[in-house]
C-alpha positions as CSV (number, residue, x, y, z in Angstrom):
1,M,-173.3,2.1,16.8
2,K,-173.5,5.4,14.9
3,E,-171.5,8.3,16.4
4,G,-173.2,11.4,17.5
5,I,-177.0,10.1,17.6
6,H,-177.2,9.1,21.2
7,P,-177.7,11.7,24.0
8,N,-174.8,12.6,26.2
9,N,-176.8,13.9,29.2
10,Y,-177.3,10.7,31.1
11,R,-177.5,11.3,34.9
12,P,-179.0,9.8,37.9
13,V,-182.7,10.5,38.3
14,V,-185.1,9.6,41.0
15,F,-188.4,7.9,39.9
16,K,-191.3,8.0,42.3
17,D,-194.3,5.6,42.1
18,M,-197.3,7.7,43.1
19,S,-199.6,4.8,43.9
20,N,-197.3,3.5,46.8
21,D,-194.6,6.3,47.2
22,D,-191.8,3.8,46.3
23,V,-188.7,5.6,44.9
24,F,-185.8,4.3,42.9
25,I,-182.8,5.9,41.2
26,S,-181.9,5.2,37.6
27,R,-179.9,6.9,35.0
28,S,-181.9,8.7,32.4
29,T,-182.1,11.7,30.1
30,V,-185.7,12.6,30.9
31,N,-186.3,16.4,31.7
32,A,-187.7,16.9,35.1
33,K,-189.1,20.0,36.6
34,E,-189.0,18.9,40.3
35,T,-186.1,17.8,42.5
36,I,-185.8,15.6,45.5
37,E,-183.1,15.1,48.2
38,L,-182.1,11.6,48.9
39,D,-179.1,10.7,51.3
40,G,-178.0,14.4,51.1
41,V,-177.9,14.5,47.2
42,T,-180.4,16.4,45.3
43,Y,-181.7,14.5,42.1
44,P,-184.3,15.4,39.4
45,L,-187.7,13.8,40.3
46,V,-190.0,12.1,37.8
47,K,-193.4,11.0,39.0
48,V,-194.8,7.8,37.5
49,E,-198.2,6.3,38.1
50,I,-197.2,2.7,38.1
51,S,-193.9,0.8,38.4
52,N,-192.8,-2.8,39.1
53,T,-193.6,-2.4,42.8
54,S,-197.3,-1.6,42.0
55,H,-198.1,-3.4,38.7
56,P,-200.4,-6.3,39.2
57,F,-198.2,-8.5,36.9
58,Y,-195.2,-8.1,39.3
59,T,-197.1,-8.1,42.6
60,G,-199.5,-11.0,41.9
61,K,-202.5,-8.9,43.1
62,S,-205.3,-8.2,40.6
63,K,-205.8,-4.6,41.4
64,L,-206.8,-2.2,38.6
65,V,-205.1,1.1,38.7
66,D,-207.1,3.5,36.5
67,T,-206.7,7.1,37.2
68,A,-208.5,8.3,34.0
69,G,-211.8,6.1,34.7
70,R,-211.6,4.1,31.5
71,V,-212.3,0.8,33.1
72,D,-215.4,2.3,34.8
73,K,-216.5,4.1,31.5
74,F,-216.2,0.7,29.7
75,L,-218.1,-1.3,32.3
76,S,-220.9,1.3,32.5
77,R,-221.2,1.3,28.7
78,Y,-220.9,-2.4,28.0
79,G,-221.5,-4.1,31.4
80,N,-221.2,-7.8,31.7
81,R,-222.4,-9.2,28.4
82,N,-222.4,-12.7,29.6
83,K,-225.0,-12.1,32.3
84,K,-228.6,-12.5,31.3
Protein backbone atom coordinates (compact mmCIF):
# COMPACT_ATOMS: atom_id res chain seq x y z
CA MET A 1 0.00 0.00 0.00
CA LYS A 2 1.12 3.55 -0.59
CA GLU A 3 2.46 5.46 2.38
CA GLY A 4 0.76 8.65 3.52
CA ILE A 5 -2.61 8.26 1.76
CA HIS A 6 -4.58 6.53 4.50
CA PRO A 7 -6.11 8.48 7.41
CA ASN A 8 -4.46 8.25 10.80
CA ASN A 9 -7.44 9.22 12.96
CA TYR A 10 -9.21 5.86 13.33
CA ARG A 11 -11.03 5.76 16.66
CA PRO A 12 -13.96 3.95 18.28
CA VAL A 13 -17.29 5.48 17.16
CA VAL A 14 -20.83 4.56 18.22
CA PHE A 15 -23.34 4.07 15.39
CA LYS A 16 -27.02 4.26 16.38
CA ASP A 17 -29.77 2.80 14.19
CA MET A 18 -32.62 5.30 14.46
CA SER A 19 -35.32 2.86 13.36
CA ASN A 20 -34.83 0.44 16.27
CA ASP A 21 -32.40 2.27 18.62
CA ASP A 22 -29.75 -0.43 18.28
CA VAL A 23 -26.19 0.81 18.97
CA PHE A 24 -22.83 -0.70 18.04
CA ILE A 25 -19.23 0.42 18.31
CA SER A 26 -16.87 0.33 15.37
CA ARG A 27 -13.65 2.04 14.41
CA SER A 28 -14.10 4.91 11.97
CA THR A 29 -12.72 8.25 10.80
CA VAL A 30 -16.13 9.87 10.34
CA ASN A 31 -16.63 13.31 11.89
CA ALA A 32 -19.40 13.35 14.50
CA LYS A 33 -21.07 16.36 16.08
CA GLU A 34 -22.74 14.46 18.93
CA THR A 35 -21.37 12.23 21.67
CA ILE A 36 -22.82 9.40 23.74
CA GLU A 37 -21.69 7.70 26.93
CA LEU A 38 -21.59 3.89 26.99
CA ASP A 39 -20.18 1.91 29.90
CA GLY A 40 -18.65 5.07 31.38
CA VAL A 41 -16.77 6.01 28.20
CA THR A 42 -17.72 8.93 25.94
CA TYR A 43 -17.73 8.15 22.21
CA PRO A 44 -18.60 10.18 19.10
CA LEU A 45 -22.15 9.35 17.93
CA VAL A 46 -23.21 8.81 14.32
CA LYS A 47 -26.92 8.29 13.65
CA VAL A 48 -27.85 6.01 10.76
CA GLU A 49 -31.31 5.34 9.31
CA ILE A 50 -30.79 1.64 8.66
CA SER A 51 -28.32 -1.04 9.72
CA ASN A 52 -28.05 -4.81 9.63
CA THR A 53 -30.46 -5.05 12.60
CA SER A 54 -33.26 -3.28 10.73
CA HIS A 55 -32.57 -4.00 7.03
CA PRO A 56 -35.17 -6.34 5.48
CA PHE A 57 -32.48 -8.49 3.85
CA TYR A 58 -30.92 -9.38 7.21
CA THR A 59 -34.11 -9.52 9.29
CA GLY A 60 -36.21 -11.52 6.82
CA LYS A 61 -39.09 -9.09 7.15
CA SER A 62 -40.35 -7.26 4.08
CA LYS A 63 -40.80 -3.88 5.73
CA LEU A 64 -40.07 -0.82 3.60
CA VAL A 65 -38.21 1.92 5.44
CA ASP A 66 -38.66 5.10 3.47
CA THR A 67 -38.23 8.39 5.28
CA ALA A 68 -38.31 10.53 2.14
CA GLY A 69 -41.63 9.16 0.81
CA ARG A 70 -40.12 7.98 -2.47
CA VAL A 71 -42.02 4.68 -2.48
CA ASP A 72 -45.35 6.41 -1.82
CA LYS A 73 -44.59 8.97 -4.50
CA PHE A 74 -43.79 6.22 -6.99
CA LEU A 75 -46.94 4.24 -6.16
CA SER A 76 -49.16 7.30 -6.42
CA ARG A 77 -47.61 8.24 -9.76
CA TYR A 78 -47.55 4.80 -11.40
CA GLY A 79 -49.72 2.60 -9.18
CA ASN A 80 -50.11 -1.05 -10.00
CA ARG A 81 -49.78 -1.29 -13.80
CA ASN A 82 -50.83 -4.97 -13.90
CA LYS A 83 -54.20 -4.26 -12.29
CA LYS A 84 -57.00 -3.63 -14.83
